[in-house]
N, C-alpha and C positions, 0 to 999 in steps of 0.2 A: 702451856703457853702457846704451842704451835696451834692448838685447836682454837684458843681465843683469838689469835691473830688471824686465822683463816675466817672465823666468824665475823670479825671486824671488817675484813676485806669484802666479804659478801655484802654486809649492810652498806658499805660505802658504794659498792657497785649498784646495788638496788636503788640507793638514793639518787645517784647519778643518772641511772636510766629513767627514773620517775621525773626528774627535772627535765630531761631531754624531751620526754613525751609531753609534759605540760607546756613546754615551749612550742612543740610542734602542733598541738591541738589548737583550733580556733577558740578565741575567747568569745563570750556572749556578744560583744560589740562587733566582732569580726564574722559572726555566724551569717550564713546566706540569708539574703532578703527573701521574703515570700514573693517578691515582685521580680526577682532577677531574671526569670525566664518568661515573663509575660510579653506578649506582642503589643507594641505601642505604635500608634499612628498620630502624628500632630500635624494639622493642616492649617495653613494661612491661605484662606480662600479668596482674598482680594488684595489689590494694591491701591485702591482709590479711597480717599477720605470722604467724610460726610459731605463736603463741598464739591467733590468731583476731582480734586487735584490729587497728586500722589501722596501717600502716607506710608510710613514704615511701621505703623502701630501693630498691624496684624503679624508681620514678619518678626518684629521685635518680640512679640508674645510667643510666636511659635518657637523661636530660637531659645529664648530664656526659659520657657516652660519645659522644653526638652532637656535643657541643662539642669533644671531644678529637679525633674523627675529622676535623672541619673544620680543626682546628689542624694536623693532619698531612697535609693535602693533598686531602681530600675536599671537594667543593663543598657548602657548607651548603644551597644551594638545591635540592640533589638528595638531601638526607637527609630522609626522611619519618619522623616520630615518631608512635607510637601509644600510648595509655594507656587503661586501663579506667575511669580517673577523671582525664580531662585537667585539668590545673591551669593551662594557658596556651594561647594561640593556637598554640604550636609543636607541640602534640600533637593527634591526631585520635582519636576513640573507636576503641578496639581491637576489631575483630571479624575473624574469619578471612576473611570476604568482602572487607572493606574493605582488609585487608593484601594479599590476592591482587590485587585490582583495581589498587591503587596500584603494587605491584611490576610487575605486567604493563605498566602504562602507562609508568612511569619506565624500565623496562629495554628497551623497544622499540628505542631508538637508542643505548643505553649499551654500552660495550665490556665491562663486567663488573658484577657484582652483590655486594652484601654484605647479609646478614640477620642481625640480632642480637636474640635473645629473652632477657629476663631476667624470671623468674617462679618460682612453685612448679612442681613437677613430680612425676609418679609413674611407675611402670613402663609406663603406657599413653601418656604423652606430656607436653606442657607446658601449664600452665593458661593460658587466655585468658579472663578474666572468669569465668563460671560453667561454662564448658565445658573439656574437654580437647582439645588439637589433637594428634592422634596423628602419629607419624613418617611413616606412608605418605601422609597428606594433605598435610603440609608438603612432603614430597618431590614430590608431584604439582604443588603450587603453584610450587615452584622449577623443576621440569622445564619446565613450560608457559610460564613467564615468562622465565627466564634461559637455558634450553637449554644449548648448548654453550659458553657464554661462561664465562670465569674467574669462579668464585664462591666466596666465603667465607661460611661459615655458623657462627654462634656460638650455642650454647644454654646459658644459665646457669640451671640448675635441678636439683633433686634427680633422680637416676636418668637424667640427660640423655644418658648414653652409649647409651641405647636408639635414639637418632637416627642414630648412625653407620651402621649397615647400610642403612637406608632412604635416606640422603642421599648416601652415598659414590658418587661418580662420578669418572672420570679427570681432569675439569676443575675439581674441587672441593677446598677445604680445610674440614674440619669440626673445630671445637674445642668441647668440652662441658665443663661444670663438674664432672662426676662420672662414674663408671663406671655401667654399667647397673643395678647392684645397690647402689649407695651413695648416700647423701644428700650434698648440699652444705650450706654453713653461712653464717650471717650474715643471715638474713632475718627477724630478730625485729622486734618493735615498735620497739625503741630503736636498732636498727642503721642507720647512715648508708647503707651499701652491703652487699650480699652479699659475702662473702670474694672469690669469684671475680671479680665486677665490679670491686671495689676493686683487685685485682692487675691486671686488664686495663688499668685506667685508669693505674696506676703504670707498667706495662711499656711501654704504648703511648706514653707521654710521650717516651721516648728511643730506642725500638727502631728499627732501620733498616728492617725489612720484616717481613711476616707470618711468614716462615720463622724469624726470631729471636724474634718476639713470642710464638709458641705455647709453646715450651719455657720461655721466661722466665716466662709465666703460670703454667705447671705448678709450677715451682720456687718462685715466690712463694706460691702456695696451700699447698704442702707446708710451707713455713716458717711461715706463719701458723697453720696447724692444729697444728703442733708446739707453737708458742708458746701457743695456746689450750687445749692438752691434749686435743685431739680423739682419741678412742679409735680410731675406724675412719675413716681419711682418705678424702676423696672421690675422689682420683686422677683429675683432669681427663684427658680423652682427646684425642688428636690423630689425625686421619687426613688425608693429603694425597695426592691422585690423581697417577698417574705423568705425566699431561700438564702439570699445574700445578707439580709439584715443581721442575723446572729453571727455571721462569719466576719463581717467588715471589722469589728473591733479587734479580732484576732489577727488580721492581716496588718501588721504594724510596719510603718516606714522605717528604713534605716536611719540611724542617728545622723543628723546633719553634719556636713564636713565642718571643721573648725574654720573660723574666719581667716 
């Protein structure tokens, strides 16, 4: 009897220890996101609307895209926000120098990079304050900071397709709000977000990964422009490098937070 009693005690202890370990180990849903150590920069490059008056559209997009990225598995502490008119402690003054220095510092130990610009644009580049940041300079900034790491670059601006040739590398995904010869829409004084940024937010809420997000944003923008009666659609552009293409579906976003 004593032996049976001792054996039963050992079994109970083993079960208790197994239960404790199972509670201590992270579940699949709690497992670390593949993006939690990525360096992220989100930039609102202008405060003026299409008519020249003030607009919150770009800063609204900057703020809410940073929050949505955090919700989908990016570490909020590694998301650096920039604005030409910072409205809170979350955003720093946007200059090309400050953006580059921050991206360089944050990406030094990061496994990947994400860069997002929302602003006005023209065939020469994207507006950052009173200056134009051209594609070749942004390309150099990303080359020198992120190097060969997996990198996602999003440029939400008119004519932003001009960035694809300068930024395209085997390890990168480029998503732009328009063709090189087309405008994008929704940056007026009364707009909450540019159309493209609004679609990015909508699709990112439920997308499994970047490979699904990009065509989802394209489809959303097309539907919005048809609804608004846009005569010449913006036609957002997607470019995914051959090294990154097979990896993207494996880099899945964290499950969205409950409403």
